[in-house]
C-alpha beads as a LAMMPS data file, in Angstrom:
LAMMPS data file: protein, C-alpha beads

340 atoms
339 bonds

1 atom types
1 bond types

-500.0 500.0 xlo xhi
-500.0 500.0 ylo yhi
-500.0 500.0 zlo zhi

Masses

1 110.0

Atoms # bond

1 1 1 -18.888 -17.624 -12.781
2 1 1 -19.691 -21.072 -11.504
3 1 1 -18.773 -20.500 -7.851
4 1 1 -20.072 -22.739 -5.107
5 1 1 -22.705 -21.517 -2.670
6 1 1 -20.053 -20.913 0.013
7 1 1 -16.970 -19.340 -1.504
8 1 1 -13.706 -20.965 -0.477
9 1 1 -10.813 -18.763 0.636
10 1 1 -7.081 -19.430 0.451
11 1 1 -4.883 -17.138 2.535
12 1 1 -1.485 -16.416 0.974
13 1 1 1.355 -14.871 2.991
14 1 1 4.813 -14.022 1.620
15 1 1 7.409 -13.867 4.388
16 1 1 11.040 -12.856 4.670
17 1 1 12.425 -13.043 8.224
18 1 1 9.056 -12.346 9.797
19 1 1 10.083 -12.620 13.460
20 1 1 7.554 -12.087 16.232
21 1 1 5.212 -10.113 13.978
22 1 1 4.831 -13.164 11.743
23 1 1 4.061 -15.354 14.763
24 1 1 1.266 -12.989 15.761
25 1 1 0.008 -12.904 12.160
26 1 1 -0.354 -16.691 12.198
27 1 1 -1.856 -16.719 15.703
28 1 1 -4.621 -14.368 14.621
29 1 1 -5.294 -16.436 11.525
30 1 1 -5.582 -19.536 13.707
31 1 1 -8.339 -17.765 15.672
32 1 1 -10.316 -16.751 12.586
33 1 1 -13.904 -17.980 12.321
34 1 1 -14.628 -19.404 9.863
35 1 1 -11.238 -20.750 8.900
36 1 1 -9.871 -20.475 5.332
37 1 1 -9.564 -23.784 3.522
38 1 1 -5.774 -23.347 3.590
39 1 1 -3.020 -20.970 4.635
40 1 1 -0.174 -20.875 2.146
41 1 1 3.088 -19.371 3.357
42 1 1 5.786 -18.651 0.791
43 1 1 9.160 -18.252 2.491
44 1 1 11.070 -15.842 0.282
45 1 1 14.657 -16.810 1.113
46 1 1 14.183 -16.243 4.853
47 1 1 17.099 -16.950 7.187
48 1 1 15.345 -16.815 10.567
49 1 1 13.307 -19.998 10.340
50 1 1 10.006 -18.309 9.572
51 1 1 9.029 -21.288 7.434
52 1 1 9.360 -23.572 10.480
53 1 1 7.004 -21.323 12.452
54 1 1 4.506 -21.599 9.612
55 1 1 4.798 -25.396 9.712
56 1 1 4.006 -25.369 13.429
57 1 1 0.754 -23.549 12.660
58 1 1 -0.200 -26.127 10.033
59 1 1 0.325 -23.890 7.006
60 1 1 1.227 -25.192 3.574
61 1 1 4.809 -23.962 3.152
62 1 1 6.625 -23.209 -0.093
63 1 1 10.236 -22.007 -0.106
64 1 1 12.548 -20.013 -2.330
65 1 1 16.291 -20.365 -1.618
66 1 1 16.890 -16.645 -2.225
67 1 1 14.699 -13.578 -1.896
68 1 1 12.946 -12.400 -5.069
69 1 1 10.269 -10.142 -3.638
70 1 1 6.662 -10.562 -2.509
71 1 1 5.291 -10.385 -6.072
72 1 1 7.011 -13.644 -7.029
73 1 1 6.140 -15.242 -3.688
74 1 1 2.447 -14.350 -3.919
75 1 1 2.264 -15.613 -7.513
76 1 1 3.664 -18.992 -6.501
77 1 1 1.162 -19.245 -3.681
78 1 1 -1.683 -18.363 -6.031
79 1 1 -0.702 -21.060 -8.523
80 1 1 -0.989 -23.848 -5.941
81 1 1 -4.029 -22.423 -4.111
82 1 1 -7.329 -24.300 -4.181
83 1 1 -9.648 -21.533 -3.017
84 1 1 -11.964 -19.581 -5.281
85 1 1 -10.857 -16.430 -3.463
86 1 1 -7.203 -15.558 -2.873
87 1 1 -6.802 -13.492 0.299
88 1 1 -3.352 -11.878 0.405
89 1 1 -2.087 -10.923 3.850
90 1 1 1.311 -9.472 4.745
91 1 1 3.460 -11.216 7.343
92 1 1 3.438 -8.143 9.602
93 1 1 -0.328 -7.682 9.907
94 1 1 -2.860 -9.303 12.221
95 1 1 -6.399 -9.909 10.987
96 1 1 -9.524 -9.798 13.131
97 1 1 -11.410 -13.083 13.778
98 1 1 -14.258 -12.097 11.435
99 1 1 -12.070 -11.226 8.443
100 1 1 -12.428 -14.477 6.471
101 1 1 -16.198 -14.558 6.853
102 1 1 -16.443 -10.896 5.917
103 1 1 -14.457 -11.474 2.701
104 1 1 -16.722 -14.404 1.794
105 1 1 -19.857 -12.375 2.413
106 1 1 -18.737 -9.414 0.290
107 1 1 -17.881 -11.551 -2.733
108 1 1 -21.137 -13.481 -2.405
109 1 1 -23.181 -10.288 -2.015
110 1 1 -21.443 -8.518 -4.917
111 1 1 -20.713 -11.094 -7.631
112 1 1 -19.659 -8.349 -10.065
113 1 1 -16.565 -7.273 -8.115
114 1 1 -13.232 -8.838 -8.983
115 1 1 -11.316 -7.843 -5.867
116 1 1 -11.549 -6.047 -2.558
117 1 1 -9.133 -4.337 -0.214
118 1 1 -9.226 -3.272 3.421
119 1 1 -7.141 -0.853 5.482
120 1 1 -4.978 -0.655 8.582
121 1 1 -6.879 -0.081 11.806
122 1 1 -6.412 2.916 14.107
123 1 1 -4.398 1.013 16.738
124 1 1 -0.978 0.177 15.218
125 1 1 1.065 -2.514 16.936
126 1 1 4.254 -0.469 17.452
127 1 1 3.968 2.315 20.010
128 1 1 6.661 4.753 18.826
129 1 1 5.577 8.052 17.301
130 1 1 6.543 7.381 13.663
131 1 1 4.779 4.012 13.578
132 1 1 1.661 5.568 15.046
133 1 1 1.806 8.524 12.645
134 1 1 2.523 6.472 9.535
135 1 1 -0.183 3.885 10.130
136 1 1 -2.820 6.342 11.313
137 1 1 -2.124 8.369 8.160
138 1 1 -2.686 5.230 6.081
139 1 1 -5.867 4.427 8.012
140 1 1 -7.246 7.925 7.460
141 1 1 -6.369 7.877 3.748
142 1 1 -8.258 4.631 3.167
143 1 1 -11.182 5.410 5.441
144 1 1 -11.850 8.699 3.608
145 1 1 -11.295 7.308 0.101
146 1 1 -13.858 6.272 -2.495
147 1 1 -15.279 2.783 -1.968
148 1 1 -15.068 2.186 -5.720
149 1 1 -11.331 1.596 -5.427
150 1 1 -8.794 2.548 -8.058
151 1 1 -6.145 0.001 -7.130
152 1 1 -5.277 -3.159 -5.183
153 1 1 -3.490 -3.607 -1.831
154 1 1 -1.365 -6.639 -1.039
155 1 1 -1.281 -6.269 2.768
156 1 1 -5.003 -7.007 3.019
157 1 1 -6.520 -7.697 -0.378
158 1 1 -8.657 -10.477 -1.830
159 1 1 -9.294 -11.359 -5.473
160 1 1 -11.107 -14.054 -7.414
161 1 1 -8.514 -16.677 -8.323
162 1 1 -9.583 -17.086 -11.957
163 1 1 -9.315 -13.340 -12.568
164 1 1 -5.940 -13.151 -10.823
165 1 1 -4.533 -15.910 -13.037
166 1 1 -6.131 -14.363 -16.124
167 1 1 -4.331 -11.073 -15.374
168 1 1 -0.996 -12.832 -14.962
169 1 1 -0.703 -12.055 -11.248
170 1 1 1.729 -9.553 -9.813
171 1 1 4.537 -8.129 -11.928
172 1 1 7.617 -10.058 -10.791
173 1 1 10.016 -7.403 -12.101
174 1 1 9.400 -5.698 -8.745
175 1 1 12.081 -7.415 -6.683
176 1 1 11.303 -5.660 -3.402
177 1 1 8.155 -4.865 -1.433
178 1 1 7.095 -1.881 -3.496
179 1 1 4.088 -1.036 -5.702
180 1 1 3.463 -4.446 -7.278
181 1 1 -0.039 -4.412 -5.756
182 1 1 -0.825 -0.925 -7.092
183 1 1 0.354 -1.977 -10.554
184 1 1 -1.931 -5.023 -10.501
185 1 1 -4.834 -2.818 -9.452
186 1 1 -4.241 -0.462 -12.366
187 1 1 -4.259 -3.396 -14.793
188 1 1 -7.467 -4.729 -13.263
189 1 1 -9.182 -1.371 -13.711
190 1 1 -7.854 -1.019 -17.247
191 1 1 -9.369 -4.429 -18.051
192 1 1 -12.743 -3.238 -16.778
193 1 1 -12.811 -5.077 -13.448
194 1 1 -14.225 -3.561 -10.260
195 1 1 -12.336 -3.326 -6.966
196 1 1 -14.157 -2.577 -3.721
197 1 1 -12.572 -0.711 -0.796
198 1 1 -14.233 -2.307 2.225
199 1 1 -13.706 0.122 5.083
200 1 1 -14.931 -2.248 7.836
201 1 1 -12.218 -4.766 6.852
202 1 1 -9.281 -3.580 8.965
203 1 1 -6.018 -5.253 9.946
204 1 1 -3.477 -4.273 12.580
205 1 1 -0.075 -3.286 11.207
206 1 1 2.666 -4.563 13.504
207 1 1 5.714 -3.096 11.762
208 1 1 7.891 -0.633 13.664
209 1 1 8.924 2.374 11.576
210 1 1 12.090 4.395 12.212
211 1 1 13.050 7.610 10.353
212 1 1 15.544 6.048 7.906
213 1 1 13.466 2.971 7.122
214 1 1 10.317 5.049 6.586
215 1 1 11.942 7.653 4.343
216 1 1 13.761 4.988 2.333
217 1 1 10.578 2.970 1.795
218 1 1 8.454 6.011 0.991
219 1 1 10.862 7.551 -1.501
220 1 1 12.664 4.677 -3.209
221 1 1 10.127 1.851 -2.961
222 1 1 6.888 3.794 -3.362
223 1 1 7.128 7.357 -4.656
224 1 1 9.691 6.784 -7.416
225 1 1 8.234 3.543 -8.862
226 1 1 4.692 4.911 -8.483
227 1 1 5.679 7.947 -10.533
228 1 1 7.086 5.648 -13.216
229 1 1 3.788 3.779 -13.217
230 1 1 1.829 7.027 -13.592
231 1 1 4.048 8.072 -16.483
232 1 1 3.562 4.670 -18.111
233 1 1 -0.227 4.821 -17.907
234 1 1 -0.504 8.602 -18.434
235 1 1 -3.361 8.738 -15.921
236 1 1 -3.691 10.169 -12.406
237 1 1 -6.803 9.104 -10.510
238 1 1 -8.318 11.441 -7.911
239 1 1 -8.145 8.874 -5.111
240 1 1 -6.082 7.836 -2.088
241 1 1 -2.650 9.559 -2.065
242 1 1 -3.290 11.119 -5.484
243 1 1 -6.278 13.253 -4.523
244 1 1 -6.332 16.799 -5.886
245 1 1 -5.861 18.186 -2.369
246 1 1 -2.615 16.235 -2.044
247 1 1 -1.327 17.516 -5.365
248 1 1 -2.151 21.085 -4.381
249 1 1 -0.374 20.487 -1.066
250 1 1 2.801 19.468 -2.897
251 1 1 2.732 22.738 -4.861
252 1 1 2.107 24.739 -1.688
253 1 1 4.986 22.956 0.085
254 1 1 7.480 23.923 -2.608
255 1 1 6.135 27.463 -2.808
256 1 1 6.506 27.712 0.971
257 1 1 10.088 26.466 0.777
258 1 1 10.973 29.048 -1.882
259 1 1 9.345 31.828 0.157
260 1 1 11.260 30.779 3.287
261 1 1 14.539 30.862 1.377
262 1 1 13.823 34.462 0.387
263 1 1 12.446 35.507 3.785
264 1 1 15.795 36.670 5.319
265 1 1 16.126 39.249 2.546
266 1 1 12.492 40.217 2.004
267 1 1 9.637 40.904 4.407
268 1 1 7.264 40.245 1.506
269 1 1 8.618 36.702 1.186
270 1 1 8.104 36.234 4.917
271 1 1 4.490 37.362 4.608
272 1 1 3.948 35.084 1.614
273 1 1 5.506 32.186 3.553
274 1 1 3.041 32.779 6.390
275 1 1 0.078 32.788 4.020
276 1 1 1.295 29.639 2.275
277 1 1 1.805 27.824 5.591
278 1 1 -1.688 28.823 6.690
279 1 1 -3.123 27.583 3.372
280 1 1 -1.269 24.287 3.651
281 1 1 -2.446 23.795 7.220
282 1 1 -6.050 24.677 6.370
283 1 1 -6.141 22.353 3.371
284 1 1 -4.987 19.448 5.551
285 1 1 -6.902 20.435 8.689
286 1 1 -9.277 17.409 8.539
287 1 1 -6.283 15.071 8.828
288 1 1 -4.800 17.041 11.745
289 1 1 -8.170 17.016 13.492
290 1 1 -8.216 13.249 13.053
291 1 1 -4.755 12.958 14.614
292 1 1 -5.863 15.173 17.514
293 1 1 -8.978 13.081 18.070
294 1 1 -6.945 9.860 18.036
295 1 1 -3.846 10.827 20.031
296 1 1 -4.256 14.362 21.367
297 1 1 -3.055 17.852 20.454
298 1 1 0.640 17.263 21.111
299 1 1 0.704 14.249 18.803
300 1 1 -1.166 16.153 16.084
301 1 1 1.300 19.049 16.228
302 1 1 4.249 16.638 15.942
303 1 1 2.793 15.123 12.760
304 1 1 2.730 18.420 10.840
305 1 1 6.460 18.680 9.957
306 1 1 6.539 14.989 9.025
307 1 1 3.459 15.404 6.885
308 1 1 4.894 18.411 5.083
309 1 1 8.169 16.505 4.609
310 1 1 6.066 13.765 2.992
311 1 1 4.747 16.301 0.482
312 1 1 8.299 17.498 -0.178
313 1 1 9.789 14.119 -1.054
314 1 1 6.644 13.044 -2.932
315 1 1 7.018 16.119 -5.146
316 1 1 10.733 15.460 -5.553
317 1 1 10.089 11.864 -6.612
318 1 1 7.480 12.995 -9.120
319 1 1 9.902 15.542 -10.614
320 1 1 12.670 12.949 -10.907
321 1 1 10.300 10.416 -12.441
322 1 1 8.926 12.954 -14.904
323 1 1 12.427 13.981 -16.034
324 1 1 13.474 10.355 -16.443
325 1 1 10.371 9.650 -18.506
326 1 1 10.905 12.753 -20.640
327 1 1 14.547 11.858 -21.366
328 1 1 13.599 8.268 -22.161
329 1 1 10.900 9.425 -24.584
330 1 1 13.418 11.681 -26.344
331 1 1 15.879 8.802 -26.740
332 1 1 13.351 6.319 -28.128
333 1 1 13.144 7.670 -31.730
334 1 1 16.919 7.392 -32.077
335 1 1 16.811 3.771 -30.981
336 1 1 13.883 2.889 -33.238
337 1 1 15.149 4.472 -36.439
338 1 1 18.887 3.922 -36.051
339 1 1 20.415 2.318 -39.168
340 1 1 21.988 -1.128 -38.714

Bonds

1 1 1 2
2 1 2 3
3 1 3 4
4 1 4 5
5 1 5 6
6 1 6 7
7 1 7 8
8 1 8 9
9 1 9 10
10 1 10 11
11 1 11 12
12 1 12 13
13 1 13 14
14 1 14 15
15 1 15 16
16 1 16 17
17 1 17 18
18 1 18 19
19 1 19 20
20 1 20 21
21 1 21 22
22 1 22 23
23 1 23 24
24 1 24 25
25 1 25 26
26 1 26 27
27 1 27 28
28 1 28 29
29 1 29 30
30 1 30 31
31 1 31 32
32 1 32 33
33 1 33 34
34 1 34 35
35 1 35 36
36 1 36 37
37 1 37 38
38 1 38 39
39 1 39 40
40 1 40 41
41 1 41 42
42 1 42 43
43 1 43 44
44 1 44 45
45 1 45 46
46 1 46 47
47 1 47 48
48 1 48 49
49 1 49 50
50 1 50 51
51 1 51 52
52 1 52 53
53 1 53 54
54 1 54 55
55 1 55 56
56 1 56 57
57 1 57 58
58 1 58 59
59 1 59 60
60 1 60 61
61 1 61 62
62 1 62 63
63 1 63 64
64 1 64 65
65 1 65 66
66 1 66 67
67 1 67 68
68 1 68 69
69 1 69 70
70 1 70 71
71 1 71 72
72 1 72 73
73 1 73 74
74 1 74 75
75 1 75 76
76 1 76 77
77 1 77 78
78 1 78 79
79 1 79 80
80 1 80 81
81 1 81 82
82 1 82 83
83 1 83 84
84 1 84 85
85 1 85 86
86 1 86 87
87 1 87 88
88 1 88 89
89 1 89 90
90 1 90 91
91 1 91 92
92 1 92 93
93 1 93 94
94 1 94 95
95 1 95 96
96 1 96 97
97 1 97 98
98 1 98 99
99 1 99 100
100 1 100 101
101 1 101 102
102 1 102 103
103 1 103 104
104 1 104 105
105 1 105 106
106 1 106 107
107 1 107 108
108 1 108 109
109 1 109 110
110 1 110 111
111 1 111 112
112 1 112 113
113 1 113 114
114 1 114 115
115 1 115 116
116 1 116 117
117 1 117 118
118 1 118 119
119 1 119 120
120 1 120 121
121 1 121 122
122 1 122 123
123 1 123 124
124 1 124 125
125 1 125 126
126 1 126 127
127 1 127 128
128 1 128 129
129 1 129 130
130 1 130 131
131 1 131 132
132 1 132 133
133 1 133 134
134 1 134 135
135 1 135 136
136 1 136 137
137 1 137 138
138 1 138 139
139 1 139 140
140 1 140 141
141 1 141 142
142 1 142 143
143 1 143 144
144 1 144 145
145 1 145 146
146 1 146 147
147 1 147 148
148 1 148 149
149 1 149 150
150 1 150 151
151 1 151 152
152 1 152 153
153 1 153 154
154 1 154 155
155 1 155 156
156 1 156 157
157 1 157 158
158 1 158 159
159 1 159 160
160 1 160 161
161 1 161 162
162 1 162 163
163 1 163 164
164 1 164 165
165 1 165 166
166 1 166 167
167 1 167 168
168 1 168 169
169 1 169 170
170 1 170 171
171 1 171 172
172 1 172 173
173 1 173 174
174 1 174 175
175 1 175 176
176 1 176 177
177 1 177 178
178 1 178 179
179 1 179 180
180 1 180 181
181 1 181 182
182 1 182 183
183 1 183 184
184 1 184 185
185 1 185 186
186 1 186 187
187 1 187 188
188 1 188 189
189 1 189 190
190 1 190 191
191 1 191 192
192 1 192 193
193 1 193 194
194 1 194 195
195 1 195 196
196 1 196 197
197 1 197 198
198 1 198 199
199 1 199 200
200 1 200 201
201 1 201 202
202 1 202 203
203 1 203 204
204 1 204 205
205 1 205 206
206 1 206 207
207 1 207 208
208 1 208 209
209 1 209 210
210 1 210 211
211 1 211 212
212 1 212 213
213 1 213 214
214 1 214 215
215 1 215 216
216 1 216 217
217 1 217 218
218 1 218 219
219 1 219 220
220 1 220 221
221 1 221 222
222 1 222 223
223 1 223 224
224 1 224 225
225 1 225 226
226 1 226 227
227 1 227 228
228 1 228 229
229 1 229 230
230 1 230 231
231 1 231 232
232 1 232 233
233 1 233 234
234 1 234 235
235 1 235 236
236 1 236 237
237 1 237 238
238 1 238 239
239 1 239 240
240 1 240 241
241 1 241 242
242 1 242 243
243 1 243 244
244 1 244 245
245 1 245 246
246 1 246 247
247 1 247 248
248 1 248 249
249 1 249 250
250 1 250 251
251 1 251 252
252 1 252 253
253 1 253 254
254 1 254 255
255 1 255 256
256 1 256 257
257 1 257 258
258 1 258 259
259 1 259 260
260 1 260 261
261 1 261 262
262 1 262 263
263 1 263 264
264 1 264 265
265 1 265 266
266 1 266 267
267 1 267 268
268 1 268 269
269 1 269 270
270 1 270 271
271 1 271 272
272 1 272 273
273 1 273 274
274 1 274 275
275 1 275 276
276 1 276 277
277 1 277 278
278 1 278 279
279 1 279 280
280 1 280 281
281 1 281 282
282 1 282 283
283 1 283 284
284 1 284 285
285 1 285 286
286 1 286 287
287 1 287 288
288 1 288 289
289 1 289 290
290 1 290 291
291 1 291 292
292 1 292 293
293 1 293 294
294 1 294 295
295 1 295 296
296 1 296 297
297 1 297 298
298 1 298 299
299 1 299 300
300 1 300 301
301 1 301 302
302 1 302 303
303 1 303 304
304 1 304 305
305 1 305 306
306 1 306 307
307 1 307 308
308 1 308 309
309 1 309 310
310 1 310 311
311 1 311 312
312 1 312 313
313 1 313 314
314 1 314 315
315 1 315 316
316 1 316 317
317 1 317 318
318 1 318 319
319 1 319 320
320 1 320 321
321 1 321 322
322 1 322 323
323 1 323 324
324 1 324 325
325 1 325 326
326 1 326 327
327 1 327 328
328 1 328 329
329 1 329 330
330 1 330 331
331 1 331 332
332 1 332 333
333 1 333 334
334 1 334 335
335 1 335 336
336 1 336 337
337 1 337 338
338 1 338 339
339 1 339 340
């Protein structure tokens, strides 16, 4: 591909009102060894002066007057980048000092991969229960996934610049932080490119999750658009959140809910509910053991209702997305063959 002996890396960070998390993100980047050839910060209509903080750290700053989403911001950064490798980092993550060198070494060692992704570490920045649960769940999902990755990840993901530009970058129709990175990964795989999940490459997620913000993000910004993407491509890969065990868990969750509804009127339904709950727990026991190992028994027990709630709204989003897709497919012939 004509790369130099030592691959050059440009770090690209989209930011919208990054606050203290963004300051820590830049501080960790400043301590990285070796350093990237440039840090490009794209201020996506921020109103808290994040772009000024980036200037203080010596970053190359680009600004949009209004927010248009991280897809647009990352694409702008990529167009002006000089590095052979584009390393996308979110404004609320902190990299380890070795991250840049590790990215360089992987691409040099494996010239046939187009992109790589990392994962969150097992020590999230926010100490409240939901932040710990959410990020440990993400860590476990990535650390137990296939290293031959099926998608891309914008919070900690690197890609060869020429391939990124060839693919047209992120889809800018996604106007919020949503699944623009997953969509790019699907297109990369469809084009025959390889993506490597590098489990040693871990970043610390600093974001604090609260119940409303987590449920809103999970349902509206991930589950629903991801379902639309699955319907578009007509393909479900047995990886990450789409593993067969997760799909079975969704079915078991809804069966359990139905059995519980009937339990007050039928002892048989109560028995069935008990068996379904046991099956659901057993199927996900490796994850609960991981939680127990990381944070103790009490923490692990507290994660179970949240985890089962996750299966509930994931199944609901899939059902809504499937119905929308079905209705849209039924309307299309009328639009195509309608007389002028």
